[in-house]
C-alpha positions in Angstrom: 95.7 99.0 117.4 92.2 98.6 115.8 91.7 98.4 112.1 88.9 100.1 110.3 86.4 97.8 108.7 85.5 98.5 105.0 82.1 100.0 105.9 83.7 102.1 108.7 86.2 103.5 106.2 83.4 104.4 103.8 81.3 106.0 106.6 84.3 108.0 107.9 85.2 109.2 104.4 81.7 110.2 103.7 81.4 112.1 106.9 84.6 114.1 106.2 83.5 114.8 102.6 80.1 116.0 103.6 81.5 118.4 106.2 84.0 119.8 103.7 81.3 120.2 101.0 78.9 121.9 103.5 81.2 124.2 105.4 84.2 124.8 103.1 83.1 124.9 99.4 85.5 126.3 96.8 84.6 129.9 97.6 85.6 129.4 101.3 88.8 127.7 100.4 89.7 130.5 98.0 89.0 133.1 100.8 91.3 131.2 103.2 94.0 130.7 100.5 94.1 134.5 99.8 93.7 135.5 103.4 90.4 137.3 102.9 88.0 138.4 105.7 88.3 136.2 108.8 90.5 133.7 107.1 93.8 135.4 107.6 95.2 132.6 109.9 95.1 130.1 107.0 92.6 127.8 108.9 88.9 127.5 108.7 88.0 127.3 112.4 84.3 126.5 111.7 85.3 123.5 109.6 87.9 122.3 112.1 85.4 122.5 114.9 82.9 120.3 113.1 85.6 117.8 112.0 86.9 117.5 115.6 83.7 117.5 117.6 81.2 115.9 115.2 83.4 113.6 113.0 86.3 113.1 115.5 89.2 113.3 113.1 91.6 114.6 115.8 90.9 111.6 118.0 91.2 108.8 115.5 94.8 107.7 116.2 94.9 108.4 119.9 94.5 105.4 122.3 91.1 104.9 123.9 92.3 105.6 127.5 93.2 109.2 126.3 89.8 109.7 124.7 90.8 108.5 121.2 89.4 105.9 118.9 92.5 103.7 118.8 92.9 103.5 115.1 96.1 103.7 113.2 97.8 105.4 110.3 95.4 104.0 107.7 92.4 105.7 109.4 94.4 109.0 109.3 94.9 108.3 105.6 91.1 108.0 105.0 90.6 111.5 106.6 93.6 112.9 104.7 92.3 111.6 101.4 89.0 113.5 101.7 90.8 116.7 103.1 93.1 116.6 100.1 90.2 116.3 97.6 88.6 119.5 99.1 91.9 121.3 99.8 90.4 121.7 103.3 92.2 124.5 105.2 92.6 122.8 108.5 95.6 122.0 110.7 95.3 118.2 110.3 98.7 117.3 109.0 100.8 119.7 111.2 98.8 119.5 114.4 96.9 116.2 114.6 99.4 114.0 112.8 102.9 115.3 113.5 102.8 117.5 116.6 100.2 115.5 118.5 102.0 112.3 117.5 105.2 113.5 119.2 103.2 114.7 122.3 101.4 111.3 122.5 104.7 109.4 122.3 106.1 111.5 125.2 102.8 111.8 127.2 104.4 110.2 130.3 107.0 113.0 130.5 104.7 116.0 131.3 102.1 116.3 134.0 99.1 117.8 132.0 99.3 115.4 129.1 95.7 114.1 129.2 94.3 117.6 129.5 96.4 119.0 126.7 95.7 116.0 124.4 91.9 116.4 125.2 92.0 120.0 124.1 93.8 119.0 120.9 91.1 116.3 120.2 88.3 118.8 120.7 90.0 121.4 118.4 90.3 123.9 121.2 94.1 123.9 120.7 96.4 123.3 117.8 100.0 122.4 117.9 103.0 122.8 115.5 106.3 120.9 115.3 109.6 122.7 114.6 112.2 119.9 114.0 114.8 121.3 111.6 115.9 124.7 110.6 114.7 124.3 107.1 111.5 122.4 107.7 112.6 119.5 105.5 113.7 116.0 106.0 114.6 115.0 109.6 118.4 115.1 110.0 120.1 115.8 113.3 122.7 117.9 111.4 119.8 120.3 110.3 118.8 121.0 113.9 119.4 124.8 114.5 117.9 125.3 117.9 120.0 125.1 121.1 118.7 124.4 124.6 120.5 125.5 127.8 119.8 124.1 131.2 119.7 126.5 134.2 119.0 124.4 137.3 115.7 122.5 136.7 114.7 124.9 133.9 115.5 124.9 130.2 115.6 127.8 127.7 115.8 127.5 123.9 117.5 129.8 121.4 117.6 129.8 117.6 115.5 130.2 114.4 113.5 127.6 112.5 111.8 128.2 109.1 108.8 126.8 107.3 107.0 125.6 110.5 103.8 124.1 109.2 100.8 125.7 111.1 103.1 127.7 113.2 101.2 131.0 112.8 98.2 129.9 114.9 99.6 127.1 117.1 98.9 127.1 120.9 101.7 124.6 121.6 105.1 124.4 119.9 107.0 121.1 119.9 110.7 121.6 119.0 113.8 119.6 118.7 116.9 121.4 120.1 120.5 120.3 120.8 120.9 120.0 124.6 124.1 120.9 126.5 125.6 117.5 125.5 125.0 118.2 121.9 122.3 115.5 121.6 118.9 116.5 120.1 116.0 116.5 122.6 112.3 117.3 122.3 110.9 120.3 124.1 107.5 121.8 124.6 106.9 125.6 124.8 104.3 128.3 124.6 104.7 130.2 121.2 102.8 133.2 122.6 105.4 134.2 125.2 107.5 137.3 124.7 110.7 135.4 124.0 109.1 133.7 121.0 108.8 135.7 117.7 106.4 134.1 115.2 106.5 135.6 111.7 104.1 134.4 109.1 105.8 133.5 105.9 104.6 134.5 102.4 103.5 131.2 101.0 102.3 130.0 97.6 99.3 128.1 99.1 97.5 130.1 101.9 95.8 126.9 103.1 99.3 125.7 104.1 100.3 128.5 106.5 104.0 128.4 107.6 106.0 130.5 110.0 109.6 131.5 110.8 110.0 131.2 114.5 112.8 132.8 116.5 113.4 131.8 120.1 115.5 134.0 122.4 115.9 132.3 125.7 112.4 130.9 125.5 111.4 128.9 128.5 110.7 125.3 127.6 109.8 122.0 129.2 112.0 119.0 128.2 109.9 116.1 127.2 112.4 113.5 126.1 114.9 111.7 128.4 118.6 111.4 128.1 118.6 108.8 125.3 118.6 109.6 121.6 115.4 110.8 120.0 116.2 110.2 116.4 114.0 107.1 116.0 111.1 108.7 117.8 111.2 111.9 115.6 111.9 110.0 112.4 108.9 107.7 113.0 106.5 110.6 113.5 107.9 112.4 110.4 107.5 109.2 108.4 103.8 108.8 109.5 103.3 112.5 108.5 104.8 111.7 105.1 102.4 108.7 104.6 99.4 110.8 105.6 100.5 113.6 103.4 100.7 111.2 100.5 97.1 110.3 101.1 96.1 114.0 100.9 98.0 114.2 97.6 96.1 111.1 96.3 92.8 112.8 97.2 93.8 116.0 95.4 95.0 114.0 92.4 91.7 112.2 92.2 89.8 115.4 92.3 92.0 117.1 89.7 91.3 114.2 87.3 87.6 114.5 87.9 87.7 118.3 87.2 89.8 117.7 84.0 87.5 115.0 82.6 84.4 116.9 83.4 85.7 120.0 81.6 86.9 117.9 78.6 83.3 116.5 78.2 81.6 119.9 78.2 84.1 122.3 76.6 83.7 122.4 72.8 86.0 123.4 70.1 85.4 123.0 66.3 81.9 121.8 67.1 82.7 118.9 69.4 83.9 118.3 73.0 87.7 118.7 73.5 87.7 115.3 75.2 87.3 113.7 71.8 90.7 114.9 70.7 93.5 112.5 71.0 95.9 114.9 72.8 93.3 115.4 75.6 92.5 111.7 75.8 96.2 111.0 76.3 96.6 113.6 79.0 93.6 112.2 80.9 94.9 108.7 80.5 98.3 109.6 81.9 96.7 111.3 84.8 94.7 108.2 85.6 97.9 106.0 85.5 99.7 108.5 87.7 96.8 108.4 90.2 96.8 104.7 90.5 100.6 104.6 91.0 100.1 107.2 93.7 97.2 105.4 95.3 99.2 102.2 95.6 102.3 103.9 97.0 100.3 105.7 99.6 98.4 102.6 100.6 101.7 100.7 101.0 103.2 103.3 103.2 100.1 103.6 105.5 99.9 99.8 105.7 103.5 99.5 107.0 102.7 101.6 110.1 99.7 99.5 111.0 101.0 96.0 110.1 101.6 93.4 112.7 104.0 91.7 110.3 107.5 92.6 111.4 108.9 92.3 107.9 106.3 94.8 106.5 106.7 97.2 109.5 110.5 97.2 109.0 109.9 98.8 105.6 108.0 101.8 106.9 110.8 104.3 106.4 111.5 103.6 102.7 107.8 103.1 102.0 107.1 106.6 103.4 109.8 108.1 101.2 108.6 106.2 98.2 105.0 107.4 98.8 106.1 111.1 99.2 108.2 111.0 96.0 105.6 109.2 93.9 102.6 111.1 95.1 104.3 114.5 94.8 105.3 113.8 91.2 101.9 112.4 90.3 100.0 115.4 91.7 102.5 117.8 90.1 101.9 116.1 86.7 98.2 116.1 87.2 97.8 119.8 88.0 100.0 120.7 85.1 97.8 118.7 82.7 94.7 120.1 84.3 95.8 123.6 83.6 96.6 122.8 80.0 93.2 121.0 79.5 91.4 124.1 80.9 93.4 126.4 78.6 93.4 130.1 79.4 90.9 129.9 82.2 93.2 127.4 84.0 95.9 130.1 84.4 93.6 132.5 86.2 92.9 132.8 89.9 89.2 132.4 89.3 89.4 128.7 88.3 89.9 125.9 90.8 92.8 124.6 88.7 94.9 127.4 90.1 94.1 126.3 93.7 95.2 122.7 93.1 98.3 123.9 91.3 99.3 125.9 94.4 98.7 123.0 96.7 100.6 120.6 94.6 103.7 122.8 94.4 103.6 123.4 98.1 103.1 119.7 99.1 106.0 118.8 96.8 108.5 120.5 99.0 107.0 119.9 102.5 109.3 117.6 104.5 111.7 117.1 101.6 111.5 117.3 97.8 111.0 114.2 95.7 114.6 114.1 94.7 115.6 114.0 98.4 113.2 111.1 99.0 114.4 109.1 96.0 118.0 109.4 97.4 116.8 108.4 100.9 114.8 105.5 99.4 118.0 104.3 97.5 120.1 104.5 100.7 117.5 102.7 102.8 116.9 99.9 100.4 120.7 99.5 99.9 121.1 99.0 103.6 118.5 96.4 103.6 
């Protein structure tokens, strides 16, 4: 696995930021968030095309022999940080990180792997992963899908909720209990008649989710006869670490918006940033941001480290990052709304968009309280 040099990190970050600023300014993000015009899918296809084909964000973590760049989780984190700053409405987390990660790990199990992955890299396809019935933490007890074998073929039945990016996915990766009761990974086409995809009403339209019902849906089994818990858990943990980087980017941008407003908005003849109460809020936001930045970096580092001791801490570091970054962003968006006053409560202000993203990211793949519990259990075992 190749590590990004500091100048390469800076160049990658700048490329992603420039694309977001040029193609998806706040007005475009707002249109996607509220499903206006051609943005009903929750994705900005023009931005995604540029990010995939000009910047190469979907190829970063794939090995070179499959057309990727061969970088690791830290490179995904660089991209995610910039996407989080801009609230970029693209299927990076659900498709490029989670679903593609599962497809990559099982690429030797299906014949058209290289072609499928190439299309994902080019942004011509997107994928979604449905792992548990509630879309939360990975737990085999939460698997609600059931797979039945008929000769050499498999069919899947059941319902899963809160599938990130499920409304526009071309490939659906699911975990279902096979005939022996053990979870297995399957790949299916979400556009066939036996699959019903219902868009959910979400708080943040740039995070589209779906409830998917399968009724005897034809599927291809990707995993073998052995347990898949470690495989699925690792990919979920990578997604948690990358999500934490998005949250850090959003938190950073929220602090910039709050301090800029505090410098220019005047009350009683002077900027509100000169008032002690506002200073304290901004200072607390900065402290939370640095906590979050450190936690996210530690999680991403664990997945790329060649040090066995650090790599063994990946699970609890991922949960720590998810919990810390969720709480930091939640606190930041609340403070930002209060600093902006009445305008911060309206849909016309950017504070409202970041508030929606923060509350949505807080519960994706498990709420902070669940991750604090998981962190306690994992560190106790160690």
